PDB file of N, CA, C, O and CB in Angstrom:
ATOM      1  N   MET A   1       0.842  -1.168   0.000  1.00  0.00           N
ATOM      2  CA  MET A   1       0.000   0.000   0.000  1.00  0.00           C
ATOM      3  C   MET A   1       0.894   1.240   0.000  1.00  0.00           C
ATOM      4  O   MET A   1       1.891   1.294   0.720  1.00  0.00           O
ATOM      5  CB  MET A   1      -0.962  -0.007   1.217  1.00  0.00           C
ATOM      6  N   ARG A   2       0.535   2.220  -0.800  1.00  0.00           N
ATOM      7  CA  ARG A   2       1.297   3.463  -0.881  1.00  0.00           C
ATOM      8  C   ARG A   2       0.911   4.402   0.245  1.00  0.00           C
ATOM      9  O   ARG A   2      -0.213   4.363   0.746  1.00  0.00           O
ATOM     10  CB  ARG A   2       1.078   4.143  -2.233  1.00  0.00           C
ATOM     11  N   SER A   3       1.839   5.232   0.632  1.00  0.00           N
ATOM     12  CA  SER A   3       1.547   6.219   1.667  1.00  0.00           C
ATOM     13  C   SER A   3       1.086   7.526   1.016  1.00  0.00           C
ATOM     14  O   SER A   3       1.362   7.786  -0.155  1.00  0.00           O
ATOM     15  CB  SER A   3       2.793   6.462   2.565  1.00  0.00           C
ATOM     16  N   VAL A   4       0.388   8.331   1.792  1.00  0.00           N
ATOM     17  CA  VAL A   4      -0.087   9.632   1.341  1.00  0.00           C
ATOM     18  C   VAL A   4       0.564  10.695   2.213  1.00  0.00           C
ATOM     19  O   VAL A   4       0.501  10.636   3.441  1.00  0.00           O
ATOM     20  CB  VAL A   4      -1.651   9.725   1.401  1.00  0.00           C
ATOM     21  N   THR A   5       1.186  11.660   1.565  1.00  0.00           N
ATOM     22  CA  THR A   5       1.793  12.778   2.274  1.00  0.00           C
ATOM     23  C   THR A   5       1.056  14.045   1.890  1.00  0.00           C
ATOM     24  O   THR A   5       0.883  14.341   0.707  1.00  0.00           O
ATOM     25  CB  THR A   5       3.311  12.898   1.957  1.00  0.00           C
ATOM     26  N   CYS A   6       0.634  14.772   2.871  1.00  0.00           N
ATOM     27  CA  CYS A   6      -0.055  16.038   2.632  1.00  0.00           C
ATOM     28  C   CYS A   6       0.873  17.166   3.062  1.00  0.00           C
ATOM     29  O   CYS A   6       1.386  17.170   4.181  1.00  0.00           O
ATOM     30  CB  CYS A   6      -1.422  16.104   3.402  1.00  0.00           C
ATOM     31  N   SER A   7       1.081  18.113   2.171  1.00  0.00           N
ATOM     32  CA  SER A   7       1.952  19.244   2.463  1.00  0.00           C
ATOM     33  C   SER A   7       1.239  20.516   2.046  1.00  0.00           C
ATOM     34  O   SER A   7       0.595  20.560   0.997  1.00  0.00           O
ATOM     35  CB  SER A   7       3.325  19.109   1.738  1.00  0.00           C
ATOM     36  N   THR A   8       1.352  21.534   2.854  1.00  0.00           N
ATOM     37  CA  THR A   8       0.713  22.802   2.522  1.00  0.00           C
ATOM     38  C   THR A   8       1.586  23.948   3.005  1.00  0.00           C
ATOM     39  O   THR A   8       2.368  23.795   3.944  1.00  0.00           O
ATOM     40  CB  THR A   8      -0.702  22.891   3.144  1.00  0.00           C
ATOM     41  N   SER A   9       1.450  25.068   2.372  1.00  0.00           N
ATOM     42  CA  SER A   9       2.157  26.281   2.793  1.00  0.00           C
ATOM     43  C   SER A   9       1.167  27.184   3.506  1.00  0.00           C
ATOM     44  O   SER A   9       0.018  27.315   3.084  1.00  0.00           O
ATOM     45  CB  SER A   9       2.810  27.019   1.575  1.00  0.00           C
ATOM     46  N   VAL A  10       1.602  27.787   4.557  1.00  0.00           N
ATOM     47  CA  VAL A  10       0.761  28.728   5.284  1.00  0.00           C
ATOM     48  C   VAL A  10       1.565  29.988   5.555  1.00  0.00           C
ATOM     49  O   VAL A  10       2.795  29.978   5.501  1.00  0.00           O
ATOM     50  CB  VAL A  10       0.233  28.108   6.609  1.00  0.00           C
ATOM     51  N   SER A  11       0.870  31.055   5.843  1.00  0.00           N
ATOM     52  CA  SER A  11       1.545  32.298   6.197  1.00  0.00           C
ATOM     53  C   SER A  11       1.052  32.753   7.556  1.00  0.00           C
ATOM     54  O   SER A  11      -0.128  32.623   7.880  1.00  0.00           O
ATOM     55  CB  SER A  11       1.304  33.395   5.128  1.00  0.00           C
ATOM     56  N   LEU A  12       1.956  33.279   8.336  1.00  0.00           N
ATOM     57  CA  LEU A  12       1.575  33.745   9.665  1.00  0.00           C
ATOM     58  C   LEU A  12       0.839  35.080   9.619  1.00  0.00           C
ATOM     59  O   LEU A  12       0.158  35.441  10.579  1.00  0.00           O
ATOM     60  CB  LEU A  12       2.802  33.868  10.542  1.00  0.00           C
ATOM     61  N   ASP A  13       0.967  35.815   8.520  1.00  0.00           N
ATOM     62  CA  ASP A  13       0.306  37.116   8.411  1.00  0.00           C
ATOM     63  C   ASP A  13      -0.959  37.060   7.558  1.00  0.00           C
ATOM     64  O   ASP A  13      -1.489  38.103   7.177  1.00  0.00           O
ATOM     65  CB  ASP A  13       1.265  38.135   7.829  1.00  0.00           C
ATOM     66  N   ASP A  14      -1.452  35.857   7.252  1.00  0.00           N
ATOM     67  CA  ASP A  14      -2.681  35.641   6.488  1.00  0.00           C
ATOM     68  C   ASP A  14      -2.608  36.201   5.072  1.00  0.00           C
ATOM     69  O   ASP A  14      -3.630  36.605   4.518  1.00  0.00           O
ATOM     70  CB  ASP A  14      -3.846  36.264   7.212  1.00  0.00           C
ATOM     71  N   SER A  15      -1.404  36.230   4.471  1.00  0.00           N
ATOM     72  CA  SER A  15      -1.317  36.742   3.103  1.00  0.00           C
ATOM     73  C   SER A  15      -2.047  35.834   2.117  1.00  0.00           C
ATOM     74  O   SER A  15      -2.399  36.278   1.024  1.00  0.00           O
ATOM     75  CB  SER A  15       0.146  36.892   2.686  1.00  0.00           C
ATOM     76  N   HIS A  16      -2.288  34.552   2.485  1.00  0.00           N
ATOM     77  CA  HIS A  16      -3.071  33.666   1.617  1.00  0.00           C
ATOM     78  C   HIS A  16      -4.520  34.122   1.541  1.00  0.00           C
ATOM     79  O   HIS A  16      -5.187  33.921   0.526  1.00  0.00           O
ATOM     80  CB  HIS A  16      -3.002  32.218   2.120  1.00  0.00           C
ATOM     81  N   GLY A  17      -4.999  34.728   2.601  1.00  0.00           N
ATOM     82  CA  GLY A  17      -6.402  35.102   2.663  1.00  0.00           C
ATOM     83  C   GLY A  17      -6.716  36.476   2.094  1.00  0.00           C
ATOM     84  O   GLY A  17      -7.886  36.840   1.980  1.00  0.00           O
ATOM     85  N   ARG A  18      -5.697  37.244   1.735  1.00  0.00           N
ATOM     86  CA  ARG A  18      -5.924  38.594   1.205  1.00  0.00           C
ATOM     87  C   ARG A  18      -6.078  38.557  -0.304  1.00  0.00           C
ATOM     88  O   ARG A  18      -5.404  37.782  -0.983  1.00  0.00           O
ATOM     89  CB  ARG A  18      -4.771  39.532   1.594  1.00  0.00           C
ATOM     90  N   ALA A  19      -6.945  39.376  -0.819  1.00  0.00           N
ATOM     91  CA  ALA A  19      -7.167  39.436  -2.266  1.00  0.00           C
ATOM     92  C   ALA A  19      -5.942  39.974  -3.001  1.00  0.00           C
ATOM     93  O   ALA A  19      -5.717  39.618  -4.158  1.00  0.00           O
ATOM     94  CB  ALA A  19      -8.385  40.307  -2.579  1.00  0.00           C
ATOM     95  N   ASP A  20      -5.143  40.828  -2.348  1.00  0.00           N
ATOM     96  CA  ASP A  20      -3.982  41.424  -3.010  1.00  0.00           C
ATOM     97  C   ASP A  20      -2.695  40.621  -2.807  1.00  0.00           C
ATOM     98  O   ASP A  20      -1.613  41.091  -3.159  1.00  0.00           O
ATOM     99  CB  ASP A  20      -3.778  42.830  -2.505  1.00  0.00           C
ATOM    100  N   ALA A  21      -2.804  39.419  -2.245  1.00  0.00           N
ATOM    101  CA  ALA A  21      -1.606  38.604  -1.982  1.00  0.00           C
ATOM    102  C   ALA A  21      -0.976  38.174  -3.301  1.00  0.00           C
ATOM    103  O   ALA A  21      -1.670  37.741  -4.221  1.00  0.00           O
ATOM    104  CB  ALA A  21      -1.960  37.356  -1.119  1.00  0.00           C
ATOM    105  N   GLY A  22       0.340  38.299  -3.382  1.00  0.00           N
ATOM    106  CA  GLY A  22       1.056  37.928  -4.601  1.00  0.00           C
ATOM    107  C   GLY A  22       2.104  36.871  -4.305  1.00  0.00           C
ATOM    108  O   GLY A  22       2.049  36.206  -3.270  1.00  0.00           O
ATOM    109  N   PHE A  23       3.047  36.717  -5.202  1.00  0.00           N
ATOM    110  CA  PHE A  23       4.121  35.742  -5.056  1.00  0.00           C
ATOM    111  C   PHE A  23       5.414  36.424  -4.622  1.00  0.00           C
ATOM    112  O   PHE A  23       6.490  36.055  -5.094  1.00  0.00           O
ATOM    113  CB  PHE A  23       4.336  34.983  -6.369  1.00  0.00           C
ATOM    114  N   ASP A  24       5.331  37.385  -3.755  1.00  0.00           N
ATOM    115  CA  ASP A  24       6.515  38.114  -3.312  1.00  0.00           C
ATOM    116  C   ASP A  24       7.001  37.636  -1.945  1.00  0.00           C
ATOM    117  O   ASP A  24       7.487  38.432  -1.141  1.00  0.00           O
ATOM    118  CB  ASP A  24       6.220  39.605  -3.264  1.00  0.00           C
ATOM    119  N   TRP A  25       6.871  36.364  -1.690  1.00  0.00           N
ATOM    120  CA  TRP A  25       7.304  35.792  -0.424  1.00  0.00           C
ATOM    121  C   TRP A  25       8.818  35.772  -0.370  1.00  0.00           C
ATOM    122  O   TRP A  25       9.468  35.790  -1.415  1.00  0.00           O
ATOM    123  CB  TRP A  25       6.736  34.375  -0.234  1.00  0.00           C
ATOM    124  N   PRO A  26       9.391  35.736   0.812  1.00  0.00           N
ATOM    125  CA  PRO A  26      10.845  35.659   0.909  1.00  0.00           C
ATOM    126  C   PRO A  26      11.354  34.304   0.420  1.00  0.00           C
ATOM    127  O   PRO A  26      10.635  33.306   0.468  1.00  0.00           O
ATOM    128  CB  PRO A  26      11.298  35.905   2.354  1.00  0.00           C
ATOM    129  N   VAL A  27      12.581  34.283  -0.043  1.00  0.00           N
ATOM    130  CA  VAL A  27      13.210  33.054  -0.532  1.00  0.00           C
ATOM    131  C   VAL A  27      13.578  32.181   0.661  1.00  0.00           C
ATOM    132  O   VAL A  27      14.164  32.677   1.623  1.00  0.00           O
ATOM    133  CB  VAL A  27      14.472  33.371  -1.399  1.00  0.00           C
ATOM    134  N   PRO A  28      13.246  30.883   0.621  1.00  0.00           N
ATOM    135  CA  PRO A  28      13.602  29.997   1.743  1.00  0.00           C
ATOM    136  C   PRO A  28      15.115  29.788   1.803  1.00  0.00           C
ATOM    137  O   PRO A  28      15.803  29.866   0.786  1.00  0.00           O
ATOM    138  CB  PRO A  28      12.880  28.631   1.610  1.00  0.00           C
ATOM    139  N   ASP A  29      15.617  29.524   2.997  1.00  0.00           N
ATOM    140  CA  ASP A  29      17.052  29.260   3.108  1.00  0.00           C
ATOM    141  C   ASP A  29      17.361  27.898   2.481  1.00  0.00           C
ATOM    142  O   ASP A  29      16.445  27.157   2.124  1.00  0.00           O
ATOM    143  CB  ASP A  29      17.515  29.302   4.600  1.00  0.00           C
ATOM    144  N   GLU A  30      18.644  27.568   2.349  1.00  0.00           N
ATOM    145  CA  GLU A  30      19.058  26.351   1.645  1.00  0.00           C
ATOM    146  C   GLU A  30      18.493  25.082   2.276  1.00  0.00           C
ATOM    147  O   GLU A  30      18.099  24.161   1.561  1.00  0.00           O
ATOM    148  CB  GLU A  30      20.567  26.267   1.609  1.00  0.00           C
ATOM    149  N   GLU A  31      18.450  25.023   3.597  1.00  0.00           N
ATOM    150  CA  GLU A  31      17.950  23.824   4.281  1.00  0.00           C
ATOM    151  C   GLU A  31      16.466  23.587   3.992  1.00  0.00           C
ATOM    152  O   GLU A  31      16.060  22.461   3.701  1.00  0.00           O
ATOM    153  CB  GLU A  31      18.171  23.949   5.794  1.00  0.00           C
ATOM    154  N   VAL A  32      15.673  24.631   4.072  1.00  0.00           N
ATOM    155  CA  VAL A  32      14.235  24.512   3.800  1.00  0.00           C
ATOM    156  C   VAL A  32      14.015  24.155   2.332  1.00  0.00           C
ATOM    157  O   VAL A  32      13.198  23.289   2.019  1.00  0.00           O
ATOM    158  CB  VAL A  32      13.492  25.833   4.155  1.00  0.00           C
ATOM    159  N   PHE A  33      14.734  24.814   1.439  1.00  0.00           N
ATOM    160  CA  PHE A  33      14.589  24.535   0.011  1.00  0.00           C
ATOM    161  C   PHE A  33      14.926  23.079  -0.294  1.00  0.00           C
ATOM    162  O   PHE A  33      14.204  22.421  -1.044  1.00  0.00           O
ATOM    163  CB  PHE A  33      15.486  25.470  -0.813  1.00  0.00           C
ATOM    164  N   ARG A  34      16.010  22.571   0.277  1.00  0.00           N
ATOM    165  CA  ARG A  34      16.416  21.183   0.051  1.00  0.00           C
ATOM    166  C   ARG A  34      15.358  20.212   0.576  1.00  0.00           C
ATOM    167  O   ARG A  34      15.038  19.228  -0.091  1.00  0.00           O
ATOM    168  CB  ARG A  34      17.770  20.905   0.725  1.00  0.00           C
ATOM    169  N   PHE A  35      14.814  20.480   1.763  1.00  0.00           N
ATOM    170  CA  PHE A  35      13.780  19.618   2.340  1.00  0.00           C
ATOM    171  C   PHE A  35      12.551  19.548   1.434  1.00  0.00           C
ATOM    172  O   PHE A  35      12.058  18.462   1.127  1.00  0.00           O
ATOM    173  CB  PHE A  35      13.379  20.125   3.732  1.00  0.00           C
ATOM    174  N   VAL A  36      12.066  20.701   1.015  1.00  0.00           N
ATOM    175  CA  VAL A  36      10.870  20.745   0.171  1.00  0.00           C
ATOM    176  C   VAL A  36      11.137  20.074  -1.173  1.00  0.00           C
ATOM    177  O   VAL A  36      10.289  19.339  -1.679  1.00  0.00           O
ATOM    178  CB  VAL A  36      10.410  22.202  -0.043  1.00  0.00           C
ATOM    179  N   THR A  37      12.305  20.321  -1.750  1.00  0.00           N
ATOM    180  CA  THR A  37      12.653  19.706  -3.028  1.00  0.00           C
ATOM    181  C   THR A  37      12.717  18.187  -2.909  1.00  0.00           C
ATOM    182  O   THR A  37      12.202  17.479  -3.776  1.00  0.00           O
ATOM    183  CB  THR A  37      13.991  20.250  -3.532  1.00  0.00           C
ATOM    184  N   ASP A  38      13.335  17.680  -1.856  1.00  0.00           N
ATOM    185  CA  ASP A  38      13.425  16.229  -1.649  1.00  0.00           C
ATOM    186  C   ASP A  38      12.044  15.607  -1.476  1.00  0.00           C
ATOM    187  O   ASP A  38      11.768  14.541  -2.026  1.00  0.00           O
ATOM    188  CB  ASP A  38      14.293  15.915  -0.425  1.00  0.00           C
ATOM    189  N   GLU A  39      11.188  16.263  -0.723  1.00  0.00           N
ATOM    190  CA  GLU A  39       9.822  15.760  -0.531  1.00  0.00           C
ATOM    191  C   GLU A  39       9.060  15.740  -1.859  1.00  0.00           C
ATOM    192  O   GLU A  39       8.328  14.794  -2.148  1.00  0.00           O
ATOM    193  CB  GLU A  39       9.067  16.629   0.504  1.00  0.00           C
ATOM    194  N   THR A  40       9.236  16.772  -2.647  1.00  0.00           N
ATOM    195  CA  THR A  40       8.525  16.881  -3.915  1.00  0.00           C
ATOM    196  C   THR A  40       8.982  15.815  -4.904  1.00  0.00           C
ATOM    197  O   THR A  40       8.163  15.254  -5.632  1.00  0.00           O
ATOM    198  CB  THR A  40       8.724  18.266  -4.514  1.00  0.00           C
ATOM    199  N   ARG A  41      10.274  15.531  -4.936  1.00  0.00           N
ATOM    200  CA  ARG A  41      10.806  14.518  -5.850  1.00  0.00           C
ATOM    201  C   ARG A  41      10.219  13.134  -5.596  1.00  0.00           C
ATOM    202  O   ARG A  41      10.064  12.345  -6.529  1.00  0.00           O
ATOM    203  CB  ARG A  41      12.313  14.457  -5.730  1.00  0.00           C
ATOM    204  N   GLU A  42       9.896  12.839  -4.360  1.00  0.00           N
ATOM    205  CA  GLU A  42       9.382  11.517  -4.014  1.00  0.00           C
ATOM    206  C   GLU A  42       7.900  11.347  -4.312  1.00  0.00           C
ATOM    207  O   GLU A  42       7.386  10.230  -4.271  1.00  0.00           O
ATOM    208  CB  GLU A  42       9.627  11.246  -2.565  1.00  0.00           C
ATOM    209  N   ALA A  43       7.218  12.426  -4.608  1.00  0.00           N
ATOM    210  CA  ALA A  43       5.774  12.352  -4.846  1.00  0.00           C
ATOM    211  C   ALA A  43       5.483  11.712  -6.191  1.00  0.00           C
ATOM    212  O   ALA A  43       6.130  12.027  -7.190  1.00  0.00           O
ATOM    213  CB  ALA A  43       5.142  13.747  -4.779  1.00  0.00           C
ATOM    214  N   GLY A  44       4.517  10.820  -6.215  1.00  0.00           N
ATOM    215  CA  GLY A  44       4.089  10.193  -7.461  1.00  0.00           C
ATOM    216  C   GLY A  44       2.980  10.977  -8.131  1.00  0.00           C
ATOM    217  O   GLY A  44       2.808  10.899  -9.347  1.00  0.00           O
ATOM    218  N   VAL A  45       2.225  11.733  -7.347  1.00  0.00           N
ATOM    219  CA  VAL A  45       1.088  12.501  -7.848  1.00  0.00           C
ATOM    220  C   VAL A  45       1.030  13.815  -7.075  1.00  0.00           C
ATOM    221  O   VAL A  45       1.267  13.852  -5.867  1.00  0.00           O
ATOM    222  CB  VAL A  45      -0.257  11.698  -7.707  1.00  0.00           C
ATOM    223  N   HIS A  46       0.714  14.876  -7.783  1.00  0.00           N
ATOM    224  CA  HIS A  46       0.525  16.182  -7.143  1.00  0.00           C
ATOM    225  C   HIS A  46      -0.921  16.601  -7.344  1.00  0.00           C
ATOM    226  O   HIS A  46      -1.412  16.601  -8.473  1.00  0.00           O
ATOM    227  CB  HIS A  46       1.509  17.258  -7.725  1.00  0.00           C
ATOM    228  N   LEU A  47      -1.594  16.950  -6.294  1.00  0.00           N
ATOM    229  CA  LEU A  47      -2.962  17.444  -6.370  1.00  0.00           C
ATOM    230  C   LEU A  47      -2.908  18.937  -6.083  1.00  0.00           C
ATOM    231  O   LEU A  47      -2.585  19.350  -4.970  1.00  0.00           O
ATOM    232  CB  LEU A  47      -3.917  16.690  -5.363  1.00  0.00           C
ATOM    233  N   LEU A  48      -3.226  19.747  -7.093  1.00  0.00           N
ATOM    234  CA  LEU A  48      -3.118  21.200  -6.977  1.00  0.00           C
ATOM    235  C   LEU A  48      -4.474  21.851  -7.164  1.00  0.00           C
ATOM    236  O   LEU A  48      -5.348  21.318  -7.847  1.00  0.00           O
ATOM    237  CB  LEU A  48      -2.120  21.752  -7.998  1.00  0.00           C
ATOM    238  N   GLY A  49      -4.632  23.002  -6.554  1.00  0.00           N
ATOM    239  CA  GLY A  49      -5.806  23.822  -6.816  1.00  0.00           C
ATOM    240  C   GLY A  49      -5.684  24.442  -8.199  1.00  0.00           C
ATOM    241  O   GLY A  49      -4.600  24.446  -8.782  1.00  0.00           O
ATOM    242  N   ARG A  50      -6.774  24.960  -8.724  1.00  0.00           N
ATOM    243  CA  ARG A  50      -6.784  25.496 -10.090  1.00  0.00           C
ATOM    244  C   ARG A  50      -5.759  26.601 -10.290  1.00  0.00           C
ATOM    245  O   ARG A  50      -5.026  26.573 -11.279  1.00  0.00           O
ATOM    246  CB  ARG A  50      -8.162  26.020 -10.431  1.00  0.00           C
ATOM    247  N   ARG A  51      -5.682  27.562  -9.397  1.00  0.00           N
ATOM    248  CA  ARG A  51      -4.763  28.689  -9.578  1.00  0.00           C
ATOM    249  C   ARG A  51      -3.301  28.248  -9.534  1.00  0.00           C
ATOM    250  O   ARG A  51      -2.495  28.697 -10.349  1.00  0.00           O
ATOM    251  CB  ARG A  51      -5.013  29.746  -8.509  1.00  0.00           C
ATOM    252  N   LEU A  52      -2.958  27.384  -8.600  1.00  0.00           N
ATOM    253  CA  LEU A  52      -1.581  26.911  -8.528  1.00  0.00           C
ATOM    254  C   LEU A  52      -1.254  26.065  -9.755  1.00  0.00           C
ATOM    255  O   LEU A  52      -0.159  26.175 -10.307  1.00  0.00           O
ATOM    256  CB  LEU A  52      -1.349  26.102  -7.235  1.00  0.00           C
ATOM    257  N   TYR A  53      -2.191  25.223 -10.186  1.00  0.00           N
ATOM    258  CA  TYR A  53      -1.983  24.414 -11.396  1.00  0.00           C
ATOM    259  C   TYR A  53      -1.697  25.309 -12.597  1.00  0.00           C
ATOM    260  O   TYR A  53      -0.759  25.055 -13.353  1.00  0.00           O
ATOM    261  CB  TYR A  53      -3.216  23.526 -11.677  1.00  0.00           C
ATOM    262  N   GLU A  54      -2.498  26.350 -12.773  1.00  0.00           N
ATOM    263  CA  GLU A  54      -2.299  27.257 -13.901  1.00  0.00           C
ATOM    264  C   GLU A  54      -0.946  27.965 -13.811  1.00  0.00           C
ATOM    265  O   GLU A  54      -0.304  28.206 -14.834  1.00  0.00           O
ATOM    266  CB  GLU A  54      -3.431  28.289 -13.956  1.00  0.00           C
ATOM    267  N   THR A  55      -0.517  28.294 -12.614  1.00  0.00           N
ATOM    268  CA  THR A  55       0.784  28.923 -12.421  1.00  0.00           C
ATOM    269  C   THR A  55       1.912  27.949 -12.750  1.00  0.00           C
ATOM    270  O   THR A  55       2.896  28.331 -13.385  1.00  0.00           O
ATOM    271  CB  THR A  55       0.925  29.430 -10.981  1.00  0.00           C
ATOM    272  N   MET A  56       1.775  26.700 -12.325  1.00  0.00           N
ATOM    273  CA  MET A  56       2.830  25.703 -12.512  1.00  0.00           C
ATOM    274  C   MET A  56       2.907  25.164 -13.940  1.00  0.00           C
ATOM    275  O   MET A  56       3.891  24.510 -14.285  1.00  0.00           O
ATOM    276  CB  MET A  56       2.617  24.559 -11.560  1.00  0.00           C
ATOM    277  N   LEU A  57       1.906  25.416 -14.776  1.00  0.00           N
ATOM    278  CA  LEU A  57       1.948  24.961 -16.169  1.00  0.00           C
ATOM    279  C   LEU A  57       3.189  25.470 -16.897  1.00  0.00           C
ATOM    280  O   LEU A  57       3.661  24.825 -17.833  1.00  0.00           O
ATOM    281  CB  LEU A  57       0.696  25.417 -16.907  1.00  0.00           C
ATOM    282  N   TYR A  58       3.711  26.594 -16.489  1.00  0.00           N
ATOM    283  CA  TYR A  58       4.921  27.166 -17.072  1.00  0.00           C
ATOM    284  C   TYR A  58       6.038  26.128 -17.147  1.00  0.00           C
ATOM    285  O   TYR A  58       6.738  26.045 -18.155  1.00  0.00           O
ATOM    286  CB  TYR A  58       5.382  28.380 -16.259  1.00  0.00           C
ATOM    287  N   TRP A  59       6.208  25.344 -16.099  1.00  0.00           N
ATOM    288  CA  TRP A  59       7.324  24.407 -16.009  1.00  0.00           C
ATOM    289  C   TRP A  59       7.192  23.205 -16.935  1.00  0.00           C
ATOM    290  O   TRP A  59       8.175  22.498 -17.153  1.00  0.00           O
ATOM    291  CB  TRP A  59       7.461  23.930 -14.603  1.00  0.00           C
ATOM    292  N   GLU A  60       6.013  22.954 -17.482  1.00  0.00           N
ATOM    293  CA  GLU A  60       5.849  21.815 -18.391  1.00  0.00           C
ATOM    294  C   GLU A  60       6.521  22.047 -19.736  1.00  0.00           C
ATOM    295  O   GLU A  60       6.900  21.088 -20.408  1.00  0.00           O
ATOM    296  CB  GLU A  60       4.378  21.526 -18.604  1.00  0.00           C
ATOM    297  N   THR A  61       6.675  23.306 -20.139  1.00  0.00           N
ATOM    298  CA  THR A  61       7.247  23.596 -21.458  1.00  0.00           C
ATOM    299  C   THR A  61       8.428  24.567 -21.407  1.00  0.00           C
ATOM    300  O   THR A  61       8.903  24.988 -22.461  1.00  0.00           O
ATOM    301  CB  THR A  61       6.179  24.161 -22.360  1.00  0.00           C
ATOM    302  N   VAL A  62       8.906  24.929 -20.250  1.00  0.00           N
ATOM    303  CA  VAL A  62       9.973  25.935 -20.157  1.00  0.00           C
ATOM    304  C   VAL A  62      11.226  25.517 -20.910  1.00  0.00           C
ATOM    305  O   VAL A  62      11.911  26.377 -21.462  1.00  0.00           O
ATOM    306  CB  VAL A  62      10.320  26.195 -18.703  1.00  0.00           C
ATOM    307  N   ASN A  63      11.549  24.237 -20.952  1.00  0.00           N
ATOM    308  CA  ASN A  63      12.755  23.791 -21.641  1.00  0.00           C
ATOM    309  C   ASN A  63      12.611  23.851 -23.161  1.00  0.00           C
ATOM    310  O   ASN A  63      13.586  23.607 -23.871  1.00  0.00           O
ATOM    311  CB  ASN A  63      13.099  22.378 -21.214  1.00  0.00           C
ATOM    312  N   GLN A  64      11.435  24.164 -23.673  1.00  0.00           N
ATOM    313  CA  GLN A  64      11.219  24.290 -25.114  1.00  0.00           C
ATOM    314  C   GLN A  64      11.423  25.722 -25.595  1.00  0.00           C
ATOM    315  O   GLN A  64      11.248  26.015 -26.778  1.00  0.00           O
ATOM    316  CB  GLN A  64       9.820  23.820 -25.477  1.00  0.00           C
ATOM    317  N   HIS A  65      11.794  26.613 -24.675  1.00  0.00           N
ATOM    318  CA  HIS A  65      11.970  28.031 -24.994  1.00  0.00           C
ATOM    319  C   HIS A  65      13.389  28.470 -24.629  1.00  0.00           C
ATOM    320  O   HIS A  65      13.598  29.003 -23.540  1.00  0.00           O
ATOM    321  CB  HIS A  65      10.919  28.900 -24.246  1.00  0.00           C
ATOM    322  N   PRO A  66      14.370  28.257 -25.515  1.00  0.00           N
ATOM    323  CA  PRO A  66      15.760  28.587 -25.198  1.00  0.00           C
ATOM    324  C   PRO A  66      15.959  30.061 -24.866  1.00  0.00           C
ATOM    325  O   PRO A  66      16.902  30.401 -24.151  1.00  0.00           O
ATOM    326  CB  PRO A  66      16.652  28.209 -26.354  1.00  0.00           C
ATOM    327  N   SER A  67      15.110  30.931 -25.358  1.00  0.00           N
ATOM    328  CA  SER A  67      15.268  32.358 -25.094  1.00  0.00           C
ATOM    329  C   SER A  67      15.045  32.702 -23.620  1.00  0.00           C
ATOM    330  O   SER A  67      15.426  33.784 -23.172  1.00  0.00           O
ATOM    331  CB  SER A  67      14.306  33.153 -25.958  1.00  0.00           C
ATOM    332  N   LEU A  68      14.425  31.778 -22.859  1.00  0.00           N
ATOM    333  CA  LEU A  68      14.189  32.023 -21.440  1.00  0.00           C
ATOM    334  C   LEU A  68      15.427  31.747 -20.593  1.00  0.00           C
ATOM    335  O   LEU A  68      15.450  32.064 -19.404  1.00  0.00           O
ATOM    336  CB  LEU A  68      13.036  31.170 -20.954  1.00  0.00           C
ATOM    337  N   GLY A  69      16.447  31.164 -21.196  1.00  0.00           N
ATOM    338  CA  GLY A  69      17.672  30.900 -20.472  1.00  0.00           C
ATOM    339  C   GLY A  69      17.560  29.734 -19.501  1.00  0.00           C
ATOM    340  O   GLY A  69      18.311  29.664 -18.528  1.00  0.00           O
ATOM    341  N   TYR A  70      16.641  28.828 -19.750  1.00  0.00           N
ATOM    342  CA  TYR A  70      16.438  27.683 -18.872  1.00  0.00           C
ATOM    343  C   TYR A  70      17.589  26.704 -19.033  1.00  0.00           C
ATOM    344  O   TYR A  70      18.021  26.423 -20.151  1.00  0.00           O
ATOM    345  CB  TYR A  70      15.092  26.992 -19.169  1.00  0.00           C
ATOM    346  N   SER A  71      18.078  26.191 -17.929  1.00  0.00           N
ATOM    347  CA  SER A  71      19.080  25.128 -17.991  1.00  0.00           C
ATOM    348  C   SER A  71      18.637  23.998 -17.077  1.00  0.00           C
ATOM    349  O   SER A  71      18.134  24.244 -15.980  1.00  0.00           O
ATOM    350  CB  SER A  71      20.496  25.652 -17.587  1.00  0.00           C
ATOM    351  N   THR A  72      18.817  22.784 -17.514  1.00  0.00           N
ATOM    352  CA  THR A  72      18.383  21.641 -16.714  1.00  0.00           C
ATOM    353  C   THR A  72      19.349  21.412 -15.566  1.00  0.00           C
ATOM    354  O   THR A  72      20.508  21.823 -15.628  1.00  0.00           O
ATOM    355  CB  THR A  72      18.270  20.374 -17.581  1.00  0.00           C
ATOM    356  N   LEU A  73      18.876  20.759 -14.528  1.00  0.00           N
ATOM    357  CA  LEU A  73      19.673  20.469 -13.348  1.00  0.00           C
ATOM    358  C   LEU A  73      20.165  19.039 -13.368  1.00  0.00           C
ATOM    359  O   LEU A  73      20.309  18.434 -12.306  1.00  0.00           O
ATOM    360  CB  LEU A  73      18.874  20.731 -12.086  1.00  0.00           C
ATOM    361  N   GLU A  74      20.423  18.487 -14.512  1.00  0.00           N
ATOM    362  CA  GLU A  74      20.834  17.096 -14.644  1.00  0.00           C
ATOM    363  C   GLU A  74      22.301  16.931 -14.320  1.00  0.00           C
ATOM    364  O   GLU A  74      22.825  15.818 -14.379  1.00  0.00           O
ATOM    365  CB  GLU A  74      20.549  16.585 -16.043  1.00  0.00           C
TER     366      GLU A  74
END
């Protein structure tokens, strides 16, 4: 049987709940970034809300646009 991991981001200042909230959050330090990246790599399925899904669609084709300066992490 597979395990289910639920992960969510929250803000202490309720910026998720404000209509004017944007993506201007501070950059996580290296330890937090590594933890989140490792957790994400192990996921077999991602369940996203509509807005986050639409935002993340960028990454499905970014490597097809050399003008964006994308480089793989291989």
